[in-house]
C-alpha positions as CSV (number, residue, x, y, z in Angstrom):
1,L,122.8,-76.4,-4.5
2,K,120.1,-78.4,-3.3
3,E,120.0,-81.8,-3.5
4,S,117.3,-84.1,-4.7
5,N,116.2,-87.8,-4.8
6,G,113.8,-87.1,-7.4
7,P,113.2,-85.2,-10.4
8,T,113.8,-80.9,-10.2
9,D,110.6,-78.8,-11.4
10,T,112.4,-78.6,-14.7
11,Y,112.3,-82.4,-15.3
12,A,108.7,-82.7,-14.1
13,A,107.6,-80.0,-16.5
14,I,109.4,-81.9,-19.5
15,S,107.5,-84.8,-18.2
16,Q,104.5,-83.2,-18.1
17,V,104.7,-82.0,-21.6
18,D,105.7,-85.1,-22.8
19,R,103.1,-87.0,-21.4
20,L,100.3,-84.7,-22.7
21,Q,102.1,-84.9,-26.1
22,S,101.3,-89.1,-26.1
23,E,98.1,-89.0,-24.6
24,P,95.4,-89.6,-27.6
25,E,93.4,-87.2,-28.8
26,S,90.0,-88.4,-27.2
27,I,91.7,-88.3,-23.8
28,R,92.7,-84.8,-24.4
29,K,89.3,-83.7,-25.7
30,W,87.8,-84.9,-23.1
31,R,90.1,-83.5,-20.2
32,E,89.0,-80.1,-21.9
33,E,85.3,-80.8,-21.6
34,Q,85.4,-81.7,-18.3
35,K,87.2,-78.4,-17.3
36,D,84.6,-76.4,-19.0
37,R,81.9,-78.7,-17.3
38,L,83.5,-78.7,-13.5
39,E,83.7,-74.4,-14.6
40,Q,80.0,-74.4,-15.5
41,L,79.2,-76.4,-11.9
42,D,81.7,-74.0,-10.1
43,A,79.6,-70.9,-11.6
44,N,76.4,-72.7,-10.9
45,S,77.3,-73.2,-7.5
46,R,78.7,-69.4,-6.8
47,K,75.5,-68.0,-8.4
48,Q,73.0,-70.4,-6.1
49,E,75.4,-69.1,-3.2
50,A,74.3,-65.6,-4.1
51,E,70.8,-66.1,-4.3
52,W,71.0,-67.7,-0.8
53,K,72.5,-65.2,0.5
54,E,70.4,-62.9,-0.8
55,K,66.8,-64.8,0.3
56,A,68.7,-65.1,3.9
57,I,69.3,-61.8,4.0
58,K,65.7,-60.9,3.2
59,E,64.0,-63.6,5.6
60,L,66.3,-61.8,8.2
61,E,64.9,-59.0,8.1
62,E,61.5,-59.5,7.8
63,W,62.3,-61.7,10.6
64,Y,63.4,-58.6,12.3
65,A,60.8,-56.2,11.3
66,R,58.0,-58.8,13.0
67,Q,59.7,-59.3,16.1
68,D,60.0,-55.4,16.1
69,E,56.1,-55.3,15.5
70,N,55.5,-57.6,18.2
71,L,57.7,-55.9,21.0
72,Q,56.1,-52.6,20.1
73,K,52.9,-54.2,20.5
74,T,53.6,-55.7,23.6
75,K,54.8,-52.2,24.9
76,A,51.8,-50.9,23.8
77,S,49.6,-53.2,25.8
78,N,51.5,-53.2,28.7
79,R,51.4,-48.9,28.9
80,V,47.4,-49.6,28.7
81,A,47.1,-52.2,31.6
82,D,49.5,-49.8,33.9
83,E,47.7,-46.8,32.9
84,A,44.6,-48.6,33.5
85,F,46.0,-50.5,37.1
86,Y,47.3,-46.8,38.1
87,K,43.8,-44.8,37.6
88,Q,42.5,-47.1,40.4
89,P,42.4,-44.9,43.7
90,F,45.5,-45.9,46.0
91,A,47.0,-47.7,43.1
92,D,50.8,-47.6,43.9
93,V,49.8,-48.5,47.5
94,I,47.7,-51.6,46.3
95,G,50.3,-52.8,44.4
96,Y,52.8,-52.3,46.8
97,V,50.8,-54.5,49.6
98,A,50.1,-57.1,46.9
99,A,53.7,-57.6,46.2
100,E,54.5,-57.5,50.1
101,E,51.6,-60.3,51.0
102,A,52.4,-62.5,48.3
103,F,56.0,-62.5,49.2
104,V,55.3,-62.7,53.1
105,N,52.3,-65.8,52.4
106,D,55.4,-67.6,50.7
107,A,57.9,-66.6,53.5
108,E,55.5,-68.4,56.3
109,D,54.7,-71.1,54.2
110,V,58.2,-72.4,54.0
111,F,59.2,-75.7,55.3
112,P,61.7,-78.3,54.4
113,G,60.8,-80.3,51.2
114,T,58.4,-77.9,50.0
115,E,60.5,-76.0,47.8
116,W,60.2,-77.7,44.5
117,E,56.1,-77.1,44.9
118,R,56.7,-73.3,45.3
119,V,58.6,-73.2,42.4
120,A,56.1,-75.6,40.5
121,Q,53.6,-72.5,41.4
122,L,55.7,-70.1,39.9
123,C,55.7,-72.5,36.5
124,D,52.6,-73.1,34.2
125,F,52.4,-76.6,33.5
126,N,49.7,-76.2,30.5
127,P,51.7,-76.9,27.5
128,K,48.9,-75.5,25.2
129,S,48.8,-71.9,27.2
130,S,52.0,-71.2,26.7
131,K,52.7,-68.2,24.8
132,Q,56.1,-69.4,24.0
133,A,57.9,-71.0,20.6
134,K,61.1,-72.8,22.9
135,D,60.7,-76.4,23.7
136,V,60.2,-76.6,27.5
137,S,58.9,-80.3,28.0
138,R,62.1,-81.8,29.3
139,M,62.1,-78.7,31.9
140,R,58.5,-79.3,32.9
141,S,59.1,-82.9,33.6
142,V,62.2,-82.4,35.8
143,L,60.7,-79.6,37.5
144,I,57.2,-81.9,37.7
145,S,59.3,-85.1,39.0
146,L,61.5,-82.5,41.8
147,K,58.1,-81.6,42.7
148,Q,57.0,-85.1,43.4
149,A,60.0,-86.6,44.5
150,P,62.6,-83.5,46.1
151,L,66.3,-84.5,46.0
152,V,67.4,-86.0,49.6
153,R,70.3,-84.0,50.9
């Protein structure tokens, strides 16, 4: 047997029934109306949630379609640019030599304290010409401040 200080479940159920029988008709009626109202609100919220999920799925599919379309356009334009470049005589040599010259020129200009200037050359600091959708203003400001006042070791 289990001992307890409070009423057992049987006594709790009996007291619940006594309380329900002793409460006025208006309160019982209000309880039932409130229960119906809450059920209606729950049903509406479940319906609205289902609609939102459907809408989100559609928007996500549209976004993926746009991304895929943009990717295909970029691939096509890159292929055209590559074909135009490689139609030139000695294109493979020109491309290799140009990349090698740029690398050598950068390597020759390496002096202590010029690292951030070289980093700044590789970055596009014009916010209007940027094709990115991301906000890179904080990174831009950090790089500019490092270029102006490099870290001291």
